[in-house]
N, C-alpha and C positions, 0 to 999 in steps of 0.2 A: 681083695679086701681094700686095696688102695683106691681102686676105681669107685667102690661103693662109698668109701669115706669122702672122696672128692665130691660125689653127687650129693651126699648128705650136707656137706658144708655149703654147696651152692644153693641148695633148696632151703636151708635153715632160715635165711632172712625172709623168704617168702612165707614160710610157715608162720614165723613170728608176726609178720604184718597182717596176714589173714586171720591169725588168732586174735590179735588185738581188735581188728575190725569186727570180728564175731562177738567179742566180749562186749562191745558197745551195745549191741542189740540185746544183750542179756541184762543191761542196766535197768533198774526200775524206772518206769515213766515218770516225768515231772508232773506232779499233781497239785502244784502250789496254787494255781488259779482256781482249780476245782475245789480245793479244800477251803479257800476263802469264801467262795460262793456257797458251798455247803454249810459252812458255819454262819453265813449271813453277816459277817463282820470283817473289817480290815483293821488290824491292830497296828498302831503306829507308836514307836518310841520317840519321845521328844523331851527337851528340857522343860521345866515348869515355866521358864521365862527366858526369851532370847529375842527381844523386840528388834525389828518388827516382824520377825519370822514366827515367833510365839510370844503372846502377850499375857495370857492368863485372863484376859478380858472377855467375858462371855459375848458381848455385843460386837467386839472387834478382836477375834481370837488370834489373828496373825496371818501373814502371807502363807506360810507352809500349812497351817491348820486349814485355812479356807481352800487351798488347792487340794489338799487330801480329802476334805469333805466333798469337793466336786468330783474327784477321782473315784471315791467310794460310791457316790451316787451313780456315776457312769457304770460302775461294775454291778450295781443293783444290791449293794450291801451298805451297812452303816459303819461309821468310823468310831473306834475306841482308842483313846490316847493313853498310853502308859508313860508316866512321868519318869524321867531319868536325868537328875541334875548334872551328871558328868558330861552329857552331850553338849558340844560347843565350847566347853572349857579347854579342851585339848583336841587338836585335829587328828590325833591317832585314835581310830575307833576301837582298837584293842584295849584302850584304857577306859572305855565306857562300861565294860562288864555287862554288855547286853547280849541276850541269847535269843534263839529262835522261839523259845517257849514264851518270851515276852511280847514279841511283835513280828510282823512280816515286813514292815517298812520303817525306815528311820528318817527323821527330818529335824528341822530346827538347828542347823549348824553342821550339816554334812557337806564336805567339800570334795569335789571330784579330782582328787590328787592321786598320784601313783601309790602313795602310802595307803589311802583309803581303798583303792581298787585292788590292793593285795589282800584285802580282808572282805570287802563288800563289792557287790555290783552297784553301779550308780546309773541314774538316768542322765539324759543330756542336761547340761547346765542350763539354768534359767536365770541366773543372776551372777554377780561377782561380789566378793567381799575383800576388804583390805582397809588400811588406815585412810581416813579422809579428814579434810579440813571443813569446818562449818562455823558460820557466824554471820552477824549483820553485814560486815565487810571483810573480805579476804585480802590479806596483805600480799604484796608482790613477792616477799620472801619472809623467812622466819628469823632472820638474823637479829638477835637481841630482843625478840618480841616476848610479850607476856602470853603464855600458852596454857590453856586448861586442857587436861587430858582425862578422858573417861575410858578406862579399859573394859569395864563391865565384866561379863562372863566369857567374852570372846577368846578364842584360842589364837589370836593374832600374835605376831612376834613382838613382844614388848621390849626385848633387849635391843632389837634393831631400831625400833622407834626411839628409845632412850638415847642410843648412840648418835642417831641422826640429829636429835634436838640438842644434845650436849655439844656437838661439833659446831652448832650455830649459836651457841651461848644463849639459848632460849631460857627464859625464866619460867619454870614449870610449876603448875599447880595441879596436883592429882586430886580429882573429885571422887567422892564416894558413890554417887548415884546420879541419875538423870536430872533430878530436881536441882541438885547443887551445881551441876554442869550448866544447865539452862540459866539458872539465876546468876551465875558468874558471868556469863556472856551478856545477859541483859543489863547487869549492873556495871559492866565494864571492868570487872576485877581482872579479866584477861582479855586480850584483843581478839583472839581466835581460839576455837576449840578443835580438838582432835579426838575422834572416836571411830568406831567401826562404820564402814560405808553405808550400809543399809539403815542403821540407826541414825546416822548423820542426815540421810535423805529424809527420813521421817521428821526429824527435828526441824530441818530446813523448811519442809512443806508446812508444818504447823506454826512456824514463827515468822515466815516471810524472809528467811535467811538465804544465804548462798552456800553452796557445797562444791567441793572439788577433790579429786584424788590427791593423795600425797604422791611424791615422785615414784616412778616405777622401780627405783632401787629398793623400795620397801615392798615386800611380796604381796601379790593379789591372788585370790583363790576363786575358782568357779564353784558356785553353790548348786547343789543337786539334792535329789532324794536317794537314799540308800536302800538296797535290798540284799537278801542273802544270796550267796553264790549258789548256782544250781537251780534257782527258782526262775527258770527261763520263761515259762508261760505267764507268770505273774508280772515279771519285768516287761514282757512284750505288751501286756494289757495296760500297765501303768504308762509305758512310753506312748502307746497309741492314744491313751486318754489325755496325756499332756499335750500331744500334738493337736488333738481335737480342741482342747481348751484354748490353745494358742491361736488356732485358725478362727475360732469363734470370737476371739477377742476377750475371753474371760480372764486369762492370765493378766493381760494388760489392765483390765478393770480391777482385779484384785490388788495388783501392785499400786494402782492409782489411789485406791482407798487409803493406803498407808503412806505413800510417798508423794502423791500428786495433788492436783485440783486446788491450787491457790487461785485466789480471785483475780490477781493482777494478770494482765494479758501476756506479759513476758513469761510468767510462770506457766501459763496455759500452753505456751508454745514448747515448753521443755519438760512436761510431765513425763516421768519414766515410762517407757513403752517397750515394745518388742525390739525397737532399734537399739536400746540399751541392754535389754535382758536376754536377747537371743542372738545378738551380733557383737560379742565382746571385742572382736577385732576392730570395731568402730569406736570403742570407748576412747575418750580424750586422753592423749598422752602429753599434750603441751601444757603442763601445769608447772608448779614451782621449780621442779628439777630442770626443765628446759630453759626456764627463764634465767636460772642461775648460770647455766652453761652458756647461754647466748648473750647474757647481759641485757636482754630486752625485757624490761618490766611490763610491757604490754602483752607479752606472750605471743608476739607475731600477729597481733590484730585479731586473734581468735580467742573467744571465751570458753574455758573448759568447765564452766559451772554447770551442774545439773539444773540448778535454778539460777537464772541470770541475776547479776548484781554487780555493783561497782567494786573496784579494788582500790585500796589506799596505797 
């Protein structure tokens, strides 16, 4: 009996391993891509407005909307958008109360963070978000400056931004919307504005302004599209579609429609492109934080603006 018991103990791990491997083959096949194609529609959950990712403008619906329209076309289906105001206001997707019954893909404020990935699958990031400076002229530092802030619906860390600005004795004006924010900068009510990076880029492009990241101590987040866990065939098709759009230059063209194409030659050289959107490791780090640390108001001779411009 002892010999038999010893053999059973030795064989038990192998039985368990082969049992688990066998169970994998009993799992139902992933039909997510087939179901989308059968229905003829790709349903996307997005906030009603999160410019420039989602604008609500039929003629210029937003970066994420245009990319999903292109992806849907690549799959041979049409795109249907389900509006969800909670998306983007909080970076925790569990708080969005979104379900599979509503959509197959999520956009307009999805960040590829560990928290998101614990709940959703994500595509490769195609942009970054975080706090950014924007205005006609960007100061070398924010010490004692008059600063306008537009938080909008973004889920960025407002407490971290508030603490950073208070430590520099900045005079804050919190604006209610984009119109007030832009008018305050134009009228000189504040010297510089702070808002979400992608929106800042859009405003800079539209007004001939400069834009730069806030210091790296304020978090930045990779922007992506979200899909449900287990939908591997659909995720693979979306990822392949995004790569095709990138190779064909369509992603860069979509981005440029919202963030680029200023008439001045210096702006033309710095229109956001794959260099910014697909190579986040090359984004500028030598902004205000480094200047403060080094005491060099020139930033070491390199300009970290997305759109070039003088600094006061």
